[in-house]
N, C-alpha and C positions, 0 to 999 in steps of 0.2 A: 504494500500500499504506499502510495506517495501522496504527499500534500504540498503544494506550492502555496505558501502563505505570504500575504502582502499586508503591510500596515497601511491603512487607507483613511483618508479624511471622509470619503464617501465612495460607494460602489453600487452598481445596479446591474441587473441582467434582464434582457429583453428577448422575448420569443414572439415571432410574427408581429412585430411592432407594438407589443404589449409588455409593459414592465411586469415581471412576475416576482421580482424580489429587489429590495433596495435597502441600504443601511447608511447610517452616518458614520461617525468615527469608530474604527474597529479593525476588523480583519476580513480580507477576502481569502477564502480557502478554495483552491482548485484541487479536487480530489480524484486521483487515479487509482482504480481498483484492479488488482492483478489476480490471475487464476489461483495462485497459492495463498491468497488472503483468507483469513478466518475471522470469526467474531472476536477472538482474542486479539488479533492484529487491530481490528476496528477499535476495540476498547483502549488499547495502548495508544493508538493514534489520537483518539479524543483526549486522553490524559496529556499527551505531548502538547497538543494544540492549546488546551486551556491553561496549562502551566508554563508555556513558553514565554519567557520574559523578553518581549520585543518592544515594549512601550516605555517611554522615558519617565523617570522619577523627577523630583524637584531639582536634582543635580544634573539633569540631562543625561543620565545613564540608563541603559536598557535594563531596568530592574523590575518592571511591572508586567503582570500577566493581563489577559483580556478581562478577567473578572475584577482585578484590582482597579481597573480604570472604568468599570461598568460599561465596557465596550460591546459592540454588536458584531455578529459574524454573518457574512454572506457565503453560503456553501454552494459551489457549482461543480457538477461532475465534469471530469475531463479525462476521457479514456486515453488521450494521446500522451499523458504522463507515463503510461505503461509501455510506451514504445521502446523497442530496441533500436538504437541508432548507431550501433558499433560497426556495422558492415554496410557497404554500398552507399547509395545516394537516396535511398527510399526507406522510410521507417518500417519496421515489422511490428505488427500488433499481436503477435502470437502469444505473448505473455498476458495480454489483457483478459480479464474475466469475461465470460460470455454475457451478453446483454441482460438476459432474464435474471440470472443470479446477481449480476452487478447492480441492477436496479434494486433488488431486495436488500443488498448490503448498503447501498446508498441511502435508501429509505430508513433502514435501521440506524445508520450513522446519524442521519438528521434527527431522528427521534431521540436518540441518546444524547446528542449534542444539545438539543433544546432543553434537556433536563439539567444541564450543567452551566449554561450561559443565559443571561438575562433575555437577550433577543437574538434569535437566529432566523434568517430568511434563506430561502433556497431557490435555485434555478429549477428547470424542468429537465429531468433525466433524459438524456439521449436527444434532446432538441437542438436544432441549429440555433445557437444563442449568440447574442451580442452582449459582451460584458464591458461595462464602462467602469473606470475607477480613477480616483485621484490618489495616487500613491504618495504616502507621507514619508519623505526621506530622500530618495526612495529606500524602503526597507522591505527586502524580499528574502525568504528562506525556503529551502527544500527540506522537508522532513520525510523520513521513511521508517517503516517498521514491518 
């Protein structure tokens, strides 16, 4: 499981010209689910995300987590994070979880994340989406488990 997380002033996701999720200050999470992922991976990733200290404290040091700042999360599925780009000029998606199972994992991820964070918005799984963000910093990290 891979999550590209970005500290944002705001972010939104649009599907078919309709905004399906938007947040203010917080974190955009692009989530890639792989064949090998389990519910255990999912729970570990959620803990990594909610405890990851990427927000600045009073001394401008990255010491605060999403909950410490009462921030918001926009969760968007992104199967391309599961791509193998080591060979050739075209990515291979053979390690990505098949769509039906990946949707179940994504939905479970969103459900569990909503129990941990004050406000969580989501994109629409598998949809051709347009994601907008104002990256704060910019601050971007790749997490995996």
